[in-house]
N, CA, C and O atoms as CSV, one atom per row, in Angstrom:
chain,resi,resn,atom,element,x,y,z
A,1,MET,N,N,26.426,11.998,0.204
A,1,MET,CA,C,25.836,11.968,1.523
A,1,MET,C,C,25.526,10.538,1.953
A,1,MET,O,O,25.573,10.221,3.142
A,2,GLY,N,N,25.211,9.681,0.995
A,2,GLY,CA,C,24.894,8.301,1.342
A,2,GLY,C,C,26.054,7.584,2.000
A,2,GLY,O,O,25.868,6.855,2.974
A,3,SER,N,N,27.252,7.787,1.471
A,3,SER,CA,C,28.408,7.104,2.059
A,3,SER,C,C,28.717,7.650,3.455
A,3,SER,O,O,29.138,6.895,4.332
A,4,ALA,N,N,28.514,8.947,3.670
A,4,ALA,CA,C,28.718,9.514,5.014
A,4,ALA,C,C,27.690,8.940,5.983
A,4,ALA,O,O,28.019,8.618,7.125
A,5,THR,N,N,26.452,8.812,5.528
A,5,THR,CA,C,25.407,8.236,6.371
A,5,THR,C,C,25.695,6.764,6.643
A,5,THR,O,O,25.492,6.288,7.760
A,6,ALA,N,N,26.167,6.041,5.628
A,6,ALA,CA,C,26.486,4.622,5.805
A,6,ALA,C,C,27.609,4.415,6.816
A,6,ALA,O,O,27.692,3.358,7.441
A,7,SER,N,N,28.463,5.405,6.980
A,7,SER,CA,C,29.570,5.262,7.934
A,7,SER,C,C,29.082,5.140,9.375
A,7,SER,O,O,29.862,4.798,10.264
A,8,CYS,N,N,27.809,5.415,9.612
A,8,CYS,CA,C,27.261,5.276,10.964
A,8,CYS,C,C,27.197,3.821,11.412
A,8,CYS,O,O,26.880,3.550,12.570
A,9,PHE,N,N,27.493,2.878,10.514
A,9,PHE,CA,C,27.596,1.477,10.929
A,9,PHE,C,C,28.602,1.320,12.065
A,9,PHE,O,O,28.499,0.375,12.848
A,10,ILE,N,N,29.567,2.222,12.169
A,10,ILE,CA,C,30.575,2.136,13.225
A,10,ILE,C,C,29.922,2.155,14.605
A,10,ILE,O,O,30.463,1.577,15.547
A,11,TYR,N,N,28.762,2.813,14.740
A,11,TYR,CA,C,28.069,2.848,16.026
A,11,TYR,C,C,27.454,1.498,16.369
A,11,TYR,O,O,27.233,1.204,17.543
A,12,ALA,N,N,27.177,0.676,15.369
A,12,ALA,CA,C,26.667,-0.672,15.613
A,12,ALA,C,C,27.805,-1.646,15.893
A,12,ALA,O,O,27.615,-2.641,16.593
A,13,ILE,N,N,28.975,-1.367,15.354
A,13,ILE,CA,C,30.115,-2.270,15.495
A,13,ILE,C,C,30.918,-1.961,16.760
A,13,ILE,O,O,31.264,-2.869,17.516
A,14,ALA,N,N,31.210,-0.693,16.983
A,14,ALA,CA,C,32.036,-0.287,18.131
A,14,ALA,C,C,31.465,0.976,18.764
A,14,ALA,O,O,32.055,2.050,18.637
A,15,PRO,N,N,30.317,0.863,19.449
A,15,PRO,CA,C,29.676,2.074,19.974
A,15,PRO,C,C,30.516,2.831,20.997
A,15,PRO,O,O,30.541,4.062,20.971
A,16,SER,N,N,31.193,2.142,21.882
A,16,SER,CA,C,32.007,2.846,22.889
A,16,SER,C,C,33.076,3.693,22.225
A,16,SER,O,O,33.257,4.860,22.573
A,17,TRP,N,N,33.779,3.112,21.274
A,17,TRP,CA,C,34.837,3.835,20.575
A,17,TRP,C,C,34.256,5.022,19.809
A,17,TRP,O,O,34.803,6.123,19.870
A,18,ALA,N,N,33.148,4.810,19.086
A,18,ALA,CA,C,32.564,5.868,18.256
A,18,ALA,C,C,32.043,7.026,19.098
A,18,ALA,O,O,32.238,8.189,18.742
A,19,ILE,N,N,31.393,6.722,20.191
A,19,ILE,CA,C,30.815,7.779,21.023
A,19,ILE,C,C,31.907,8.640,21.649
A,19,ILE,O,O,31.768,9.859,21.745
A,20,VAL,N,N,32.982,8.006,22.069
A,20,VAL,CA,C,34.077,8.748,22.698
A,20,VAL,C,C,34.950,9.445,21.657
A,20,VAL,O,O,35.336,10.597,21.856
A,21,ASN,N,N,35.269,8.770,20.549
A,21,ASN,CA,C,36.227,9.309,19.580
A,21,ASN,C,C,35.609,10.110,18.440
A,21,ASN,O,O,36.264,11.001,17.900
A,22,ILE,N,N,34.380,9.821,18.064
A,22,ILE,CA,C,33.745,10.572,16.974
A,22,ILE,C,C,32.872,11.692,17.534
A,22,ILE,O,O,33.004,12.849,17.137
A,23,LEU,N,N,31.979,11.337,18.461
A,23,LEU,CA,C,31.120,12.371,19.046
A,23,LEU,C,C,31.858,13.210,20.080
A,23,LEU,O,O,31.397,14.291,20.447
A,24,ARG,N,N,32.995,12.723,20.550
A,24,ARG,CA,C,33.837,13.437,21.518
A,24,ARG,C,C,33.103,13.726,22.830
A,24,ARG,O,O,33.320,14.760,23.462
A,25,LEU,N,N,32.236,12.800,23.225
A,25,LEU,CA,C,31.587,12.953,24.518
A,25,LEU,C,C,32.593,12.568,25.597
A,25,LEU,O,O,33.366,11.629,25.407
A,26,PRO,N,N,32.599,13.266,26.715
A,26,PRO,CA,C,33.609,13.008,27.752
A,26,PRO,C,C,33.415,11.629,28.373
A,26,PRO,O,O,32.289,11.196,28.617
A,27,TYR,N,N,34.510,10.958,28.619
A,27,TYR,CA,C,34.440,9.622,29.203
A,27,TYR,C,C,34.967,9.656,30.633
A,27,TYR,O,O,36.108,10.052,30.875
A,28,ASP,N,N,34.136,9.242,31.566
A,28,ASP,CA,C,34.547,9.033,32.947
A,28,ASP,C,C,33.656,7.925,33.505
A,28,ASP,O,O,32.818,7.389,32.779
A,29,GLU,N,N,33.820,7.580,34.754
A,29,GLU,CA,C,33.053,6.466,35.326
A,29,GLU,C,C,31.549,6.742,35.329
A,29,GLU,O,O,30.756,5.837,35.068
A,30,THR,N,N,31.151,7.976,35.620
A,30,THR,CA,C,29.729,8.313,35.600
A,30,THR,C,C,29.167,8.154,34.199
A,30,THR,O,O,28.087,7.593,34.012
A,31,PHE,N,N,29.907,8.650,33.216
A,31,PHE,CA,C,29.472,8.526,31.824
A,31,PHE,C,C,29.363,7.056,31.443
A,31,PHE,O,O,28.378,6.642,30.833
A,32,ALA,N,N,30.373,6.266,31.802
A,32,ALA,CA,C,30.366,4.843,31.469
A,32,ALA,C,C,29.177,4.143,32.118
A,32,ALA,O,O,28.530,3.304,31.491
A,33,THR,N,N,28.892,4.482,33.355
A,33,THR,CA,C,27.771,3.865,34.060
A,33,THR,C,C,26.445,4.250,33.422
A,33,THR,O,O,25.559,3.409,33.275
A,34,ASN,N,N,26.305,5.508,33.046
A,34,ASN,CA,C,25.036,5.997,32.506
A,34,ASN,C,C,24.812,5.677,31.036
A,34,ASN,O,O,23.673,5.461,30.623
A,35,TYR,N,N,25.884,5.642,30.228
A,35,TYR,CA,C,25.698,5.541,28.784
A,35,TYR,C,C,26.219,4.269,28.141
A,35,TYR,O,O,25.983,4.042,26.955
A,36,PHE,N,N,26.915,3.443,28.887
A,36,PHE,CA,C,27.408,2.205,28.295
A,36,PHE,C,C,26.841,0.974,28.983
A,36,PHE,O,O,27.473,-0.082,28.989
A,37,ASP,N,N,25.654,1.102,29.563
A,37,ASP,CA,C,25.010,-0.079,30.120
A,37,ASP,C,C,24.335,-0.853,28.986
A,37,ASP,O,O,24.310,-0.388,27.846
A,38,GLN,N,N,23.797,-2.014,29.292
A,38,GLN,CA,C,23.233,-2.872,28.248
A,38,GLN,C,C,22.069,-2.207,27.516
A,38,GLN,O,O,21.936,-2.370,26.303
A,39,GLY,N,N,21.228,-1.466,28.226
A,39,GLY,CA,C,20.100,-0.804,27.576
A,39,GLY,C,C,20.538,0.212,26.541
A,39,GLY,O,O,19.943,0.306,25.468
A,40,HIS,N,N,21.579,0.977,26.857
A,40,HIS,CA,C,22.071,1.957,25.894
A,40,HIS,C,C,22.771,1.287,24.726
A,40,HIS,O,O,22.654,1.748,23.591
A,41,TYR,N,N,23.501,0.202,24.987
A,41,TYR,CA,C,24.138,-0.518,23.881
A,41,TYR,C,C,23.096,-0.984,22.882
A,41,TYR,O,O,23.313,-0.915,21.672
A,42,PHE,N,N,21.970,-1.457,23.382
A,42,PHE,CA,C,20.886,-1.890,22.501
A,42,PHE,C,C,20.484,-0.745,21.571
A,42,PHE,O,O,20.299,-0.951,20.372
A,43,PHE,N,N,20.351,0.455,22.124
A,43,PHE,CA,C,19.996,1.628,21.327
A,43,PHE,C,C,21.084,1.951,20.308
A,43,PHE,O,O,20.780,2.186,19.138
A,44,TYR,N,N,22.355,1.965,20.733
A,44,TYR,CA,C,23.451,2.304,19.821
A,44,TYR,C,C,23.542,1.317,18.669
A,44,TYR,O,O,23.722,1.717,17.519
A,45,TYR,N,N,23.417,0.024,18.972
A,45,TYR,CA,C,23.474,-0.994,17.912
A,45,TYR,C,C,22.336,-0.785,16.918
A,45,TYR,O,O,22.541,-0.830,15.705
A,46,HIS,N,N,21.137,-0.557,17.445
A,46,HIS,CA,C,19.973,-0.354,16.577
A,46,HIS,C,C,20.146,0.899,15.723
A,46,HIS,O,O,19.931,0.860,14.512
A,47,TRP,N,N,20.531,2.001,16.346
A,47,TRP,CA,C,20.688,3.260,15.622
A,47,TRP,C,C,21.761,3.139,14.546
A,47,TRP,O,O,21.572,3.610,13.425
A,48,GLY,N,N,22.882,2.512,14.878
A,48,GLY,CA,C,23.967,2.353,13.911
A,48,GLY,C,C,23.550,1.562,12.691
A,48,GLY,O,O,23.890,1.927,11.565
A,49,VAL,N,N,22.813,0.477,12.904
A,49,VAL,CA,C,22.351,-0.335,11.772
A,49,VAL,C,C,21.284,0.420,10.983
A,49,VAL,O,O,21.316,0.421,9.752
A,50,MET,N,N,20.340,1.063,11.672
A,50,MET,CA,C,19.261,1.779,10.988
A,50,MET,C,C,19.815,2.897,10.103
A,50,MET,O,O,19.464,2.988,8.926
A,51,VAL,N,N,20.667,3.735,10.655
A,51,VAL,CA,C,21.212,4.852,9.888
A,51,VAL,C,C,22.222,4.354,8.859
A,51,VAL,O,O,22.285,4.882,7.749
A,52,GLY,N,N,23.009,3.345,9.217
A,52,GLY,CA,C,23.969,2.781,8.268
A,52,GLY,C,C,23.287,2.229,7.025
A,52,GLY,O,O,23.729,2.486,5.905
A,53,PHE,N,N,22.213,1.470,7.219
A,53,PHE,CA,C,21.482,0.951,6.061
A,53,PHE,C,C,20.800,2.067,5.278
A,53,PHE,O,O,20.659,1.970,4.059
A,54,MET,N,N,20.377,3.122,5.964
A,54,MET,CA,C,19.803,4.265,5.243
A,54,MET,C,C,20.832,4.815,4.269
A,54,MET,O,O,20.491,5.163,3.139
A,55,GLY,N,N,22.075,4.898,4.691
A,55,GLY,CA,C,23.143,5.364,3.808
A,55,GLY,C,C,23.345,4.444,2.623
A,55,GLY,O,O,23.535,4.910,1.499
A,56,VAL,N,N,23.307,3.135,2.863
A,56,VAL,CA,C,23.451,2.166,1.768
A,56,VAL,C,C,22.312,2.334,0.770
A,56,VAL,O,O,22.539,2.333,-0.439
A,57,VAL,N,N,21.093,2.477,1.272
A,57,VAL,CA,C,19.931,2.649,0.394
A,57,VAL,C,C,20.033,3.965,-0.377
A,57,VAL,O,O,19.619,4.031,-1.534
A,58,MET,N,N,20.576,5.013,0.246
A,58,MET,CA,C,20.770,6.285,-0.458
A,58,MET,C,C,21.741,6.112,-1.622
A,58,MET,O,O,21.535,6.680,-2.695
A,59,VAL,N,N,22.792,5.333,-1.412
A,59,VAL,CA,C,23.754,5.083,-2.492
A,59,VAL,C,C,23.086,4.300,-3.617
A,59,VAL,O,O,23.275,4.624,-4.789
A,60,VAL,N,N,22.307,3.272,-3.275
A,60,VAL,CA,C,21.600,2.489,-4.300
A,60,VAL,C,C,20.637,3.387,-5.068
A,60,VAL,O,O,20.547,3.294,-6.292
A,61,ALA,N,N,19.918,4.254,-4.362
A,61,ALA,CA,C,18.947,5.145,-5.008
A,61,ALA,C,C,19.611,6.110,-5.983
A,61,ALA,O,O,18.964,6.592,-6.913
A,62,ALA,N,N,20.880,6.392,-5.783
A,62,ALA,CA,C,21.591,7.269,-6.719
A,62,ALA,C,C,21.691,6.619,-8.094
A,62,ALA,O,O,21.810,7.315,-9.103
A,63,PHE,N,N,21.644,5.299,-8.139
A,63,PHE,CA,C,21.773,4.573,-9.403
A,63,PHE,C,C,20.472,3.930,-9.862
A,63,PHE,O,O,20.363,3.544,-11.026
A,64,LYS,N,N,19.490,3.803,-8.986
A,64,LYS,CA,C,18.216,3.160,-9.330
A,64,LYS,C,C,17.096,4.186,-9.155
A,64,LYS,O,O,16.658,4.458,-8.037
A,65,LYS,N,N,16.644,4.747,-10.268
A,65,LYS,CA,C,15.691,5.867,-10.232
A,65,LYS,C,C,14.410,5.556,-9.477
A,65,LYS,O,O,13.894,6.422,-8.770
A,66,SER,N,N,13.886,4.350,-9.606
A,66,SER,CA,C,12.604,4.038,-8.970
A,66,SER,C,C,12.690,4.069,-7.441
A,66,SER,O,O,11.655,4.143,-6.779
A,67,TRP,N,N,13.871,4.017,-6.877
A,67,TRP,CA,C,14.044,4.069,-5.423
A,67,TRP,C,C,14.135,5.500,-4.907
A,67,TRP,O,O,13.969,5.721,-3.707
A,68,ARG,N,N,14.386,6.456,-5.750
A,68,ARG,CA,C,14.746,7.802,-5.293
A,68,ARG,C,C,13.689,8.507,-4.461
A,68,ARG,O,O,13.990,8.980,-3.365
A,69,ALA,N,N,12.463,8.588,-4.950
A,69,ALA,CA,C,11.444,9.370,-4.242
A,69,ALA,C,C,11.211,8.880,-2.813
A,69,ALA,O,O,11.275,9.690,-1.887
A,70,PRO,N,N,10.945,7.593,-2.594
A,70,PRO,CA,C,10.717,7.180,-1.201
A,70,PRO,C,C,11.968,7.279,-0.325
A,70,PRO,O,O,11.869,7.592,0.861
A,71,VAL,N,N,13.131,7.017,-0.898
A,71,VAL,CA,C,14.370,7.091,-0.116
A,71,VAL,C,C,14.670,8.538,0.260
A,71,VAL,O,O,15.047,8.820,1.398
A,72,VAL,N,N,14.506,9.448,-0.684
A,72,VAL,CA,C,14.760,10.861,-0.397
A,72,VAL,C,C,13.766,11.369,0.651
A,72,VAL,O,O,14.145,12.118,1.552
A,73,PHE,N,N,12.504,10.967,0.538
A,73,PHE,CA,C,11.504,11.400,1.512
A,73,PHE,C,C,11.842,10.880,2.911
A,73,PHE,O,O,11.827,11.643,3.877
A,74,TYR,N,N,12.146,9.586,3.020
A,74,TYR,CA,C,12.485,9.014,4.327
A,74,TYR,C,C,13.745,9.662,4.895
A,74,TYR,O,O,13.804,9.978,6.083
A,75,SER,N,N,14.734,9.856,4.058
A,75,SER,CA,C,15.978,10.486,4.494
A,75,SER,C,C,15.706,11.887,5.035
A,75,SER,O,O,16.234,12.273,6.078
A,76,PHE,N,N,14.877,12.643,4.316
A,76,PHE,CA,C,14.547,13.999,4.756
A,76,PHE,C,C,13.867,13.977,6.125
A,76,PHE,O,O,14.242,14.734,7.020
A,77,VAL,N,N,12.870,13.112,6.283
A,77,VAL,CA,C,12.138,13.053,7.552
A,77,VAL,C,C,13.082,12.672,8.695
A,77,VAL,O,O,13.051,13.284,9.763
A,78,GLU,N,N,13.914,11.663,8.465
A,78,GLU,CA,C,14.841,11.202,9.509
A,78,GLU,C,C,15.836,12.294,9.886
A,78,GLU,O,O,16.082,12.522,11.070
A,79,LYS,N,N,16.403,12.962,8.903
A,79,LYS,CA,C,17.430,13.971,9.171
A,79,LYS,C,C,16.823,15.267,9.716
A,79,LYS,O,O,17.393,15.888,10.612
A,80,ALA,N,N,15.683,15.672,9.185
A,80,ALA,CA,C,15.022,16.870,9.706
A,80,ALA,C,C,14.578,16.649,11.156
A,80,ALA,O,O,14.620,17.571,11.971
A,81,TRP,N,N,14.157,15.430,11.467
A,81,TRP,CA,C,13.744,15.132,12.838
A,81,TRP,C,C,14.928,15.268,13.798
A,81,TRP,O,O,14.762,15.751,14.919
A,82,MET,N,N,16.106,14.852,13.373
A,82,MET,CA,C,17.298,14.999,14.221
A,82,MET,C,C,17.586,16.479,14.484
A,82,MET,O,O,17.960,16.854,15.595
A,83,VAL,N,N,17.412,17.311,13.468
A,83,VAL,CA,C,17.624,18.754,13.630
A,83,VAL,C,C,16.598,19.321,14.617
A,83,VAL,O,O,16.943,20.127,15.481
A,84,VAL,N,N,15.346,18.901,14.485
A,84,VAL,CA,C,14.292,19.357,15.400
A,84,VAL,C,C,14.602,18.908,16.830
A,84,VAL,O,O,14.470,19.693,17.768
A,85,LEU,N,N,15.011,17.656,16.998
A,85,LEU,CA,C,15.334,17.156,18.341
A,85,LEU,C,C,16.484,17.936,18.968
A,85,LEU,O,O,16.453,18.246,20.159
A,86,TYR,N,N,17.492,18.252,18.168
A,86,TYR,CA,C,18.631,19.016,18.680
A,86,TYR,C,C,18.163,20.390,19.166
A,86,TYR,O,O,18.542,20.836,20.249
A,87,GLY,N,N,17.345,21.048,18.363
A,87,GLY,CA,C,16.826,22.357,18.759
A,87,GLY,C,C,15.912,22.273,19.965
A,87,GLY,O,O,15.978,23.120,20.856
A,88,ALA,N,N,15.054,21.254,20.002
A,88,ALA,CA,C,14.111,21.102,21.110
A,88,ALA,C,C,14.816,20.789,22.424
A,88,ALA,O,O,14.303,21.107,23.497
A,89,SER,N,N,15.983,20.169,22.344
A,89,SER,CA,C,16.726,19.848,23.567
A,89,SER,C,C,17.655,20.987,23.971
A,89,SER,O,O,18.526,20.818,24.825
A,90,ARG,N,N,17.458,22.157,23.344
A,90,ARG,CA,C,18.320,23.309,23.584
A,90,ARG,C,C,19.768,22.928,23.321
A,90,ARG,O,O,20.654,23.206,24.130
A,91,GLY,N,N,19.996,22.291,22.185
A,91,GLY,CA,C,21.285,21.728,21.833
A,91,GLY,C,C,22.487,22.606,22.076
A,91,GLY,O,O,23.504,22.130,22.580
A,92,PHE,N,N,22.396,23.890,21.729
A,92,PHE,CA,C,23.549,24.771,21.897
A,92,PHE,C,C,23.781,25.129,23.358
A,92,PHE,O,O,24.901,25.469,23.741
A,93,ALA,N,N,22.741,25.059,24.174
A,93,ALA,CA,C,22.866,25.413,25.587
A,93,ALA,C,C,22.916,24.180,26.487
A,93,ALA,O,O,22.972,24.307,27.711
A,94,ASN,N,N,22.897,23.002,25.893
A,94,ASN,CA,C,22.846,21.764,26.661
A,94,ASN,C,C,24.169,21.009,26.513
A,94,ASN,O,O,24.428,20.441,25.452
A,95,PRO,N,N,25.008,20.988,27.546
A,95,PRO,CA,C,26.323,20.341,27.432
A,95,PRO,C,C,26.256,18.866,27.046
A,95,PRO,O,O,27.203,18.347,26.455
A,96,SER,N,N,25.166,18.185,27.364
A,96,SER,CA,C,25.089,16.759,27.043
A,96,SER,C,C,24.848,16.503,25.557
A,96,SER,O,O,24.912,15.355,25.117
A,97,THR,N,N,24.574,17.545,24.778
A,97,THR,CA,C,24.366,17.349,23.337
A,97,THR,C,C,25.471,17.974,22.490
A,97,THR,O,O,25.367,17.987,21.264
A,98,TYR,N,N,26.521,18.489,23.115
A,98,TYR,CA,C,27.613,19.106,22.351
A,98,TYR,C,C,28.212,18.148,21.333
A,98,TYR,O,O,28.566,18.566,20.230
A,99,GLY,N,N,28.333,16.880,21.678
A,99,GLY,CA,C,28.941,15.911,20.772
A,99,GLY,C,C,28.142,15.684,19.503
A,99,GLY,O,O,28.671,15.169,18.518
A,100,TYR,N,N,26.880,16.062,19.519
A,100,TYR,CA,C,26.033,15.856,18.347
A,100,TYR,C,C,26.091,17.012,17.357
A,100,TYR,O,O,25.386,16.992,16.348
A,101,PHE,N,N,26.909,18.009,17.624
A,101,PHE,CA,C,26.988,19.159,16.721
A,101,PHE,C,C,27.374,18.764,15.294
A,101,PHE,O,O,26.757,19.272,14.358
A,102,PRO,N,N,28.366,17.880,15.074
A,102,PRO,CA,C,28.664,17.465,13.687
A,102,PRO,C,C,27.465,16.803,13.008
A,102,PRO,O,O,27.246,16.983,11.810
A,103,VAL,N,N,26.695,16.037,13.777
A,103,VAL,CA,C,25.492,15.399,13.228
A,103,VAL,C,C,24.485,16.474,12.835
A,103,VAL,O,O,23.842,16.369,11.791
A,104,LEU,N,N,24.343,17.503,13.661
A,104,LEU,CA,C,23.442,18.612,13.353
A,104,LEU,C,C,23.835,19.280,12.040
A,104,LEU,O,O,22.972,19.578,11.214
A,105,ILE,N,N,25.120,19.516,11.844
A,105,ILE,CA,C,25.596,20.169,10.619
A,105,ILE,C,C,25.261,19.316,9.400
A,105,ILE,O,O,24.697,19.819,8.429
A,106,VAL,N,N,25.603,18.037,9.444
A,106,VAL,CA,C,25.347,17.141,8.302
A,106,VAL,C,C,23.855,17.022,8.042
A,106,VAL,O,O,23.417,17.146,6.898
A,107,ASP,N,N,23.066,16.782,9.083
A,107,ASP,CA,C,21.629,16.604,8.891
A,107,ASP,C,C,20.949,17.890,8.435
A,107,ASP,O,O,19.994,17.831,7.660
A,108,SER,N,N,21.412,19.042,8.891
A,108,SER,CA,C,20.863,20.317,8.404
A,108,SER,C,C,21.174,20.494,6.925
A,108,SER,O,O,20.306,20.880,6.143
A,109,PHE,N,N,22.411,20.212,6.545
A,109,PHE,CA,C,22.819,20.329,5.144
A,109,PHE,C,C,21.994,19.402,4.259
A,109,PHE,O,O,21.504,19.825,3.211
A,110,VAL,N,N,21.835,18.154,4.663
A,110,VAL,CA,C,21.073,17.192,3.858
A,110,VAL,C,C,19.608,17.610,3.775
A,110,VAL,O,O,18.994,17.478,2.717
A,111,SER,N,N,19.039,18.110,4.865
A,111,SER,CA,C,17.638,18.556,4.840
A,111,SER,C,C,17.453,19.719,3.869
A,111,SER,O,O,16.507,19.727,3.082
A,112,LEU,N,N,18.348,20.693,3.923
A,112,LEU,CA,C,18.259,21.833,2.997
A,112,LEU,C,C,18.503,21.396,1.556
A,112,LEU,O,O,17.836,21.877,0.640
A,113,TRP,N,N,19.451,20.492,1.352
A,113,TRP,CA,C,19.726,19.971,0.009
A,113,TRP,C,C,18.488,19.270,-0.546
A,113,TRP,O,O,18.165,19.414,-1.725
A,114,THR,N,N,17.795,18.510,0.307
A,114,THR,CA,C,16.599,17.787,-0.124
A,114,THR,C,C,15.499,18.755,-0.540
A,114,THR,O,O,14.834,18.537,-1.553
A,115,ILE,N,N,15.303,19.809,0.222
A,115,ILE,CA,C,14.300,20.812,-0.155
A,115,ILE,C,C,14.672,21.427,-1.502
A,115,ILE,O,O,13.802,21.626,-2.349
A,116,GLY,N,N,15.943,21.729,-1.707
A,116,GLY,CA,C,16.401,22.236,-3.002
A,116,GLY,C,C,16.172,21.239,-4.123
A,116,GLY,O,O,15.790,21.625,-5.228
A,117,TYR,N,N,16.399,19.969,-3.854
A,117,TYR,CA,C,16.156,18.910,-4.843
A,117,TYR,C,C,14.685,18.883,-5.234
A,117,TYR,O,O,14.358,18.799,-6.418
A,118,TRP,N,N,13.790,18.953,-4.239
A,118,TRP,CA,C,12.363,18.934,-4.538
A,118,TRP,C,C,11.948,20.167,-5.332
A,118,TRP,O,O,11.116,20.066,-6.234
A,119,ILE,N,N,12.507,21.314,-5.014
A,119,ILE,CA,C,12.203,22.527,-5.781
A,119,ILE,C,C,12.676,22.357,-7.219
A,119,ILE,O,O,11.957,22.700,-8.158
A,120,GLU,N,N,13.878,21.832,-7.391
A,120,GLU,CA,C,14.428,21.640,-8.732
A,120,GLU,C,C,13.613,20.618,-9.520
A,120,GLU,O,O,13.432,20.768,-10.728
A,121,GLN,N,N,13.126,19.588,-8.848
A,121,GLN,CA,C,12.330,18.547,-9.509
A,121,GLN,C,C,10.861,18.951,-9.667
A,121,GLN,O,O,10.105,18.305,-10.393
A,122,ARG,N,N,10.470,20.019,-8.985
A,122,ARG,CA,C,9.089,20.512,-8.984
A,122,ARG,C,C,8.106,19.518,-8.361
A,122,ARG,O,O,6.910,19.564,-8.650
A,123,SER,N,N,8.599,18.635,-7.521
A,123,SER,CA,C,7.732,17.643,-6.897
A,123,SER,C,C,8.470,16.946,-5.764
A,123,SER,O,O,9.685,16.759,-5.826
A,124,MET,N,N,7.731,16.563,-4.732
A,124,MET,CA,C,8.342,15.751,-3.681
A,124,MET,C,C,8.479,14.308,-4.133
A,124,MET,O,O,9.395,13.609,-3.700
A,125,PHE,N,N,7.588,13.855,-4.990
A,125,PHE,CA,C,7.602,12.476,-5.468
A,125,PHE,C,C,7.597,12.455,-6.990
A,125,PHE,O,O,6.600,12.068,-7.599
A,126,PRO,N,N,8.705,12.869,-7.613
A,126,PRO,CA,C,8.739,12.895,-9.073
A,126,PRO,C,C,8.686,11.484,-9.651
A,126,PRO,O,O,9.237,10.545,-9.079
A,127,ASP,N,N,8.018,11.351,-10.787
A,127,ASP,CA,C,7.959,10.069,-11.488
A,127,ASP,C,C,9.334,9.806,-12.083
A,127,ASP,O,O,9.841,10.634,-12.840
A,128,PRO,N,N,9.956,8.659,-11.757
A,128,PRO,CA,C,11.309,8.407,-12.266
A,128,PRO,C,C,11.372,8.234,-13.779
A,128,PRO,O,O,12.448,8.325,-14.371
A,129,GLU,N,N,10.233,7.986,-14.402
A,129,GLU,CA,C,10.223,7.770,-15.851
A,129,GLU,C,C,10.054,9.065,-16.636
A,129,GLU,O,O,10.270,9.086,-17.848
A,130,ILE,N,N,9.673,10.142,-15.960
A,130,ILE,CA,C,9.458,11.418,-16.639
A,130,ILE,C,C,10.640,12.332,-16.347
A,130,ILE,O,O,10.968,12.585,-15.188
A,131,ALA,N,N,11.266,12.816,-17.388
A,131,ALA,CA,C,12.396,13.735,-17.221
A,131,ALA,C,C,11.871,15.162,-17.304
A,131,ALA,O,O,11.578,15.661,-18.390
A,132,PHE,N,N,11.756,15.812,-16.159
A,132,PHE,CA,C,11.304,17.192,-16.129
A,132,PHE,C,C,12.467,18.105,-16.495
A,132,PHE,O,O,13.609,17.828,-16.128
A,133,PRO,N,N,12.193,19.182,-17.208
A,133,PRO,CA,C,13.283,20.125,-17.475
A,133,PRO,C,C,13.699,20.800,-16.172
A,133,PRO,O,O,12.861,21.108,-15.324
A,134,SER,N,N,14.959,21.018,-16.029
A,134,SER,CA,C,15.475,21.661,-14.834
A,134,SER,C,C,15.070,23.132,-14.820
A,134,SER,O,O,14.965,23.760,-15.874
A,135,ILE,N,N,14.846,23.678,-13.633
A,135,ILE,CA,C,14.545,25.107,-13.549
A,135,ILE,C,C,15.785,25.926,-13.870
A,135,ILE,O,O,15.700,27.138,-14.073
A,136,LEU,N,N,16.930,25.268,-13.916
A,136,LEU,CA,C,18.177,25.957,-14.225
A,136,LEU,C,C,18.515,25.918,-15.713
A,136,LEU,O,O,19.425,26.613,-16.165
A,137,SER,N,N,17.774,25.098,-16.480
A,137,SER,CA,C,18.085,24.981,-17.907
A,137,SER,C,C,17.508,26.167,-18.683
A,137,SER,O,O,16.572,26.831,-18.236
A,138,GLU,N,N,18.081,26.407,-19.831
A,138,GLU,CA,C,17.625,27.499,-20.690
A,138,GLU,C,C,16.271,27.146,-21.303
A,138,GLU,O,O,16.077,26.018,-21.757
A,139,PRO,N,N,15.335,28.093,-21.322
A,139,PRO,CA,C,14.039,27.811,-21.958
A,139,PRO,C,C,14.214,27.671,-23.471
A,139,PRO,O,O,15.075,28.297,-24.090
A,140,GLU,N,N,13.348,26.813,-24.038
A,140,GLU,CA,C,13.414,26.629,-25.488
A,140,GLU,C,C,12.862,27.862,-26.182
A,140,GLU,O,O,11.850,28.422,-25.759
A,141,SER,N,N,13.525,28.282,-27.242
A,141,SER,CA,C,13.050,29.450,-27.985
A,141,SER,C,C,12.199,28.980,-29.161
A,141,SER,O,O,12.479,27.944,-29.762
A,142,ASN,N,N,11.173,29.737,-29.481
A,142,ASN,CA,C,10.274,29.424,-30.596
A,142,ASN,C,C,10.643,30.266,-31.802
A,142,ASN,O,O,9.854,31.117,-32.215
A,143,SER,N,N,11.805,30.058,-32.375
A,143,SER,CA,C,12.214,30.879,-33.506
A,143,SER,C,C,11.924,30.237,-34.811
A,143,SER,O,O,12.215,30.812,-35.860
């Protein structure tokens, strides 16, 4: 998931191309006037770098245990918030948010995966130095 999240750097590098070709939002003069002005570019550049670096940090956290708890928590909050925003904007009934459907799918999956991870770890902030037995592992027998 980290590498998929890191791919959002494309929105910081080429926002016009990404919005039209990845999100598949319709392009016409009204759209260009409303969504590709300088104020919106500022937002796209910021969002692309913010989410792109989140992906990089997620990849690093996969290899550096002490980074995992805060990175997983931040990732969950960021991705769950996107799901909430999509629902609050009536995403399925709102034509202006149709292009965000792939983002909804990925962010929903990551949010559910994170909840499963916390259940498996038995904690939202597990100590990286303590190896908890998995809830899926076989219990030790006292024979």
